[in-house]
N, C-alpha and C positions, 0 to 999 in steps of 0.2 A: 103406447110409446109416441105415436103421432101427435097426441095431445100433449104430452109432456114436452116435446121439442116445440110445439106452437107456444105453449105456455112460456118456456124458457125464452124464446125469441121476443115475445111480447114484454116479458118482464125485463129483459136487457134493453129494448127499445124504449120501455117506459122510464127505466133508471136513467138512461142517457138523456132524453126529453127533460127530466126533471133537472138533473144536473147542468144542462145547458141552460134551462130557465134561471137558475139561480146564478149563473156565471155573470157578474157585474160587467165584464168588459163587453159583453154583447149589447149593453144599452148604451147609445151614444151619450146620454145625459149623466153618465156616472158621476158621482160625488167624489171627487178626488180630495183627499186630505193633506197633500204635500205639493210644494212647488219648489222649483229651483229657478231664480232670476238672476239676470244681469242688469246693472243700472245703464240705461240707454244713454249712449255717448260719454260714459264716464272716462273712457280711455283718450278722448280729446282734451280732458282736463287734467290730465297727469295721473291717473290711477284707473286701476280696473277693480270694480265692486262685483262681488258675487253673494247672492242671499239664499238662504234656506227658510222656508216658511212652513209650519206645522199647524193644522187645524185641530182644536181640541173636540173630543167627542161630547155630543148632546148639548154643547153650549156654543154660542155664536162668537168665539173668540179664537185667536191665534197666537202663536209666538214666533217671531221673527229674528233670525241672527244674520248678520251681515259683516263681511270681511273684505278689507280693501288693501290692496298692495299698491302703495304711493310710490310713483316712479315708473310704473307699468302702463305706459301710454304717453301720449303728447302732452309736453308740459307747456300750457298756455302763457305761464308767467316767466318761462325760460330761466328757471332758478335751480333747476336739478334737484327736485324734492326726492327724498329717500326714507320711507318709513311705512306706517301702517295705520288703519282705522278699523276699530272694532264697534259694533252697535248692537243693541237688542231692543226691540220694540214689541209691545203687546197690544194687539188689535182688538178693539171691541167693535164688532160689526152692529150696525144700527138697523138692519133690516132682518126679517125673519123667513128668508128663502131657505127651506130645508132640503132644496135640491142641490145647492151649490155652497158648500161650507166656506170656501174662500172668496166669493163674490159679494160686493155691495160696498155701501158707504161705511166708513168706518173712523173711530177715534183711535189714536194710537200714541200713548205715552212712550218715551224711549230715552235711552241714555246711549251717548256717542263719545267714543274716547279717541282722539287724533294725535299721533306722536310720530313727527318726522323732522329731518334736518334739511336745510336748504341753503344755497347761496344768497347772501345779502346783495341788494343792488348797488349799495354805496361801494363796498370794498371787495365784495366776492367771498368774504370769510363765511365758513359753514356756521349756521346757528341753529338752534332748536325751536320748534314749535311744539307745544304739548298742552292741548285744551281737551277740556270735557264739556260737554253740552247736555242739558236736561230739557227734552223737547216735548212739545205737544204738537200733534199733527192731525190733519183732517184729509182723508184720502177717499179714492174709489178705486176699486179693484174689479176688473172685468175678465170673466172666464168664459171662452168659447171652446167647447171640447177640451184639448190639452193646452190650448194657448192661453196665456194669461197676461194682462196689462196692468200695471198698478200706477197711479197718479197720485202725487200728495203735495201738500204746503203746510209749513207749520213754523213755530218758532219757540223760544224759551230763554233760558238762562245758561251763560257759558262761564267758565273759570279756567286759569291757567296762564300759561305763556304764549300769547298770540303770534301768529307769523305777520310779517310786515305787508303781506298782501291781504290779510284777514280772510283768507281761504283756507279751510281745514279739511278738504276732501271728504265731505260729508255733511258739513254746514258751513255757512258763512257768517262772519261777525258784521254787526252793523257798521257800515261806512258809506253811507248815502245822503245826498243833499247837503253835502259839505259838512257832515256831522259824523264823528266815529264814537262808537260805544261798544266796548270790547266785552260787555256783559250781556249784549243781546246777541242771539244766534237765531239765524233762518236758515230754513231747511226746504227744498223743493226739488222733486225730480220725477223721473218716469222709469219704471223697471219693467222689462219683458222678460217672459220665461215660459216654462212648461210645468204642467200638472201630473203628478203621478200618485 
């Protein structure tokens, strides 16, 4: 009987050690495949942007969906914008780090749709801005434990009804060096978030 009790105790302790060894949360370098991010300082430009990203298994790619509530934040142009932005980007990571699926340099084609109304500067009448942009971005995403920081720049083609400020809460139309081209869209930002 004594041998059976000792055997049972050893078996229970052995099973417990195996289960703990397989528990990924015990490893500080766990490969998280999901992240939730907020666009850094987006609220001081008249909107609040929240993103969800999911890494795909066995390939260094991820899909990222972002939604923005235009008007939820400080409006830097003082034109009372109200609307939304949605965007989807597909990231192709250029490094082969198997330990962190969401980390590294990446290329990201994406589509962004921005729809909002605002007060015109000249007469204050409400008018519509409705733009779609097809962008290519180059970025770097850094992961430390559960913390994530995402930096990128890019550009592409835009079509639709531009805002008089050329700012569409997710991209900006070309209006630099005393020239305007409403077909050229630029995008650059920083997102901060957590992995899970």
